[in-house]
N, C-alpha and C positions, 0 to 999 in steps of 0.2 A: 392391480395397478392403481385403480381409483382410491383404494384405502391408503396406499403409499403416498399418492399425490395429496390426499386430504391431510395426512399426518404432518407433512412438511409445512402446511399452512396453519397448524395449531400452535398454541403456546408451548406444548411439550416438544414440538418439532424444533422451534427456534432455540429453546433452552438446551435440547440435546446437541444441536449444532454448535452452539457457543461453548458448551462444556467439552465437547470433543476437540474443538479447535484449541482450547486452552491446554487440555491434557497432551495432545499431540505436539503442540509447540514446546512444552516443557520436555517431552521425550526427545524431540529433535535436538534440543540443547544437550541432553544427556548423551545423544549419539554422536555429537561432534560440532553442532552449530555453535556460533559464538555466544558468550554469556548474555543472558536476558534477551537473546535474539533468536529464539527457536524459529520464529517467523517474524519478518519485518519486510513489508512490501517495498517501502522506500529504500531501505538498506540493500535489499536483494536486487532491486533494479539498479541501484548505484553500483553494486558489484558487477552486474551484467555490463553496464556502461564501461567499467574499467576493463573487463575481459575483452571487450571489443575495441579497446584502445581509445575510447572517447575521453578518457582522462588517464593520467599516468601516476595516480596515487597507488604505489606498488602494493600496499597492504590491503587494498579492497578491490580485488580483481578475481571474479569467479562467476561462471554461469550457473545461477541457482536453479536447480531442477524444480523447486517448489513453485516458482513463478510459472514455469512451463506447465506443471501439473494443474495449477489453478485454472488456466485457460482451457486446457483439454478436458478437465473434469466438468467444467461448466458447459463445454461444447457437447459432451456426451449426454449430460442431463437435458440440455435443450433439445437435442434430437430425440431422446427417449420419451420426452413428454410433449413433443411437438411444439416447442417454444423457440426453435431456431428461426429468428425473424431478421433477416438482413435489412439494415436501415442506416441512414447517414444523412448529413446535410444540415445539422443543427449547429451552426456557427463553429465549424471545425477549427479555424485558426484561433478563435478565442479559447476553445478548450485546450488547444496545444499549449498556449501560454498559461492557462490556469494550471495545467499539469506541471509546466516548467517552474512556476513560482510555488506551487504546493510542495514540490521536491525541495526547492530552496529552503522553505520554512522547516520542512521535516529534517533536513540535514543540519540546520542550525540547532534544532533540538536534539538531533541524533535518534530519529525513529519516527515511524508512521503512527497513526492512532492505535493500530494493533500492538506495536511494540511498546507504546506508552502504557497500555494496559498490562502487558507482560512484564515490563519493568516494575510496575507497581506490585504485581502479584509475587515478584521475587524480592520485594523489600526495598527497592530503589526509591527513596523519598523524593529524588529530583523529578520523578515522573509526575508528582502532584502539580507542580507549576505548569508542566506541559499539558496536563489534562484540563486544568483550569483555563489555560490559553486556548486549547482546542474548543472547549465549550463556548468561550467568549467569541471566537471566530465564527462558529456555527450560528450563534445567536445573532451576530451581525448579518450573516447570510440570510437567516430567516426574516430579519427586518426588511431586507431587500425584496425577498419573495412576497412579503405582505404588501409591498408597494409596487408590485407589478413586474418585478424582474423576470425575464423570460428569454432564453436563448433561441426560442423558436422550435417548431416541431420538426423532427427528423422525417425523411421520406423513405418509403419502401425502396429497396435496391436489389441488385442482383445477388443470387446465392454466392457467386464467386467472390463478391466484395466481402461478404461476411466471413469468408475463409481466409482472407489475407493475413490477419494477425495470427490466427492459429497456425498458418503455414510458416509465418516468420518464427513462431515459437518452435515449430518442428525443425527449422534450420538451426536455431540455437541449440537444440538437443543434439543434432548431428555435430555441431562445432564442439559441444561439451565432450561427446564420446570420442571423436576422432582427433580433436586438437590439431587441426592442420597447420603446418608451418608454411606460410605463404608470403611472409614479409622478407625483405632483404634477400631476394632470390632464393627463398625457401630456407633461410637460416633461422628466422625468428617469427613470432606472432603470425597473423594478427590476433590470435586468441591468447590472452595473457592470463596466467594463474598466479596468484600470490604465493610466495614461498614462506611468508610469515605474516602475522597480524590476523585480523578478523577474516580476510578473504581466504586464508589458508585453512580456516576451521570450518569443517562441513561434515554433515552426516553422510553415510553411504548414498551414492547416487540413486540406487533403486529404492531405498527407503524414502528419500526425500521426494522422489517422483510419485511414488504410490500415495504417500500422505497428501501431497499436493493435489493429486487426482481426486482423492476421497473428499478433501475439504472443498475443492472446486465444485464437485457434484452436490454436496450437501448445501453449500452456500448459495448456489444458483437456485436450488429448489426453495430455500427458505427466505431468499432476498436478504441474507445477513449483511448488515452494513453498520459500522460504528458511527459514521456521520449521521446516517438516517435515524439511528436510535435517539441521538440528542435532538435532531430536528423535529422528530415526531412528538417528543415530550413537550418542546417549546410551542410547537405549532398546534398540536391537537390533544395534548395530554394523553397521548397514546404510548403505553409502555411495552408494547409487544416486542419490538426490536431490542429495546433496552434490557429486557429479561434475558435475551441471548448474550448480550454484552456482559451482563453481570455473571452469567453462567461461565463465560470465558475466563473471567477473573477468578472465580471460585475454583474452576477446574485446574487452572494453571497454579493457583496458590496451593491447593492441596497436593498436587503432583510435585511441586517444588519442595514442599515440606518433606514429603516421603523420600525424594531423591537427594535431599541435603543441598538444594540449590537456593534456599531462602536465606538472604543476608540483609537484615534491616539496617538502614542508615543512608547517609547522603554522600559520604566520602568513599573513594576507591570502589565505586560501583562499575561494573563492566561497561566499557564503551559509553561513558556518560560524563558530563561536566557539571559543575555546581553553580554555574551562573544562572540564577533563577530568573532574572529579568529576561534573558534571551531564551531560556527554556520556555517561558511564557510567550514571549513575542514571536518566536519561531512557529509555535503551534497556533497562535492566533491567525497567522498568515495561512498555515496549512488548513486549518479548520474552515476559514472563510473561502479559500480557493476550492476546497472539496464541496462545500455547501453550494457554491455558485455552479459547480460542475454537476451536482446531483448525486454524488456518491463518494464514499471513501476509496482509497487506492485499491483495496481488495475488491470492492464492488465493481470498480471500473474494469478490472481483469475479468470478472465473471460476466459482466455485460458484453465485453469484447468477445468472450467465448460463445455467447448466444447470438452473435452477428451484428452487434452495435459498433459501426465503424467510428462513430464519434468518440466512444469510450476508448477505442483503439488509438485514436489520435491523441487523447489525453495521456495514455500509457507511453506513447512515443515522446510526448512533451516531457514527461517525468524522466525518462531515460536520458534525453538530451540535456535536461536541466541538471541532472546529476553530473554529467560531464563538465558543464560550466561551473557547477558549485565547487568542484575540486580544482579545476584549472584556474579559476579566478579567486581562490582563497575565500570562498563563501562558507564552505562546510566547516562545522566544528570538529573537534577531536577531544579525546579525554583531557588534553592539556588546556582546553578552553575554546572560546568562540573564535571562528575564523576572522582574519583581519577585516575583511569587507562584509562579513555576514550581517551585522546590524544594518548597514546601509542597504544591502540587498533585500532585507525584510521590509524596510520602509518603502523601497521602490515597488516591491511586490504588493504591499498593502495599497499603495497609490493606484497600481494597475487594477486591483480587485475593486476598489471603490469606483474607479472610472467605469469599469464594466457594470457594476451593480447599479450605478446611478444613471447610466446612459442607455442601457439595453433593457428597456421595460415597456410593457404595454400599458395603455391607459386603463385605469380601473375606476 
């Protein structure tokens, strides 16, 4: 066990994790997930919001087993290596709205940091503006960190508290498998499943769940985090996490080539638009919000799986934010940016700057 534990902390461990995530993401696309969306935490949480009726965009409604697997994989790893540490109390309402606005930015771009990398590995040139924006947003967040930004320390809490989000994920799995008809006196919903569009495209449930479990386990052990990779380079010139991110891109790129899923260009890319200004702007907001929250959306799920209640609150903020993004015409589509998406990005940036400037310790 000690050898396994030490392996995950090495450069080889993080590179293996990144490469495996990239390969499995491309395979999930081959098995049925949407184009260039083998894994996308933001898109999948948006689909879950739709499945629960939090928005009525009929083409993006599905309970994604990968998200459930991420949390339970991290939970299993945390218990196996005695790292399940229930904790909470670090500015939860701030984290909720950081999640809310991070989701807003991600849906203006149409993808989380993981999907931005996967889009690039499949030849989508529009991802470049998004990744530049993501880096810029994280750099702004690092500047706040250097000037004393701090949401405060979480406090040790009850074991039961650490189980709340995993139990919620368990309920989602039951909803996915049973699809209960509880609305309109048992005639419809409340669980909705898309009949067409991205929400109708998915890999087999068992495969998605198992891959999610495996990735959750690996990522919890290695602390895999796309936001953290950029932050550590800027802050400490540390390339440990970045080596895993580069391995993800390489793994997905090679697998996409083998599977015939690589199509270079800007036009007609799957579930993407070509407005580079708001591809950039949306991810500036997402990167800044994730930097202020301390981790990318995948990392927040893994933290929630090891008992971090504050990370669980951010996850809930992202799911609620997805509902708002579609109900209030903030989310983009392949046709272009949502009517109020740019305004929402500006409001989100104003919120993040307010948080970054006002919530800091004297240094």
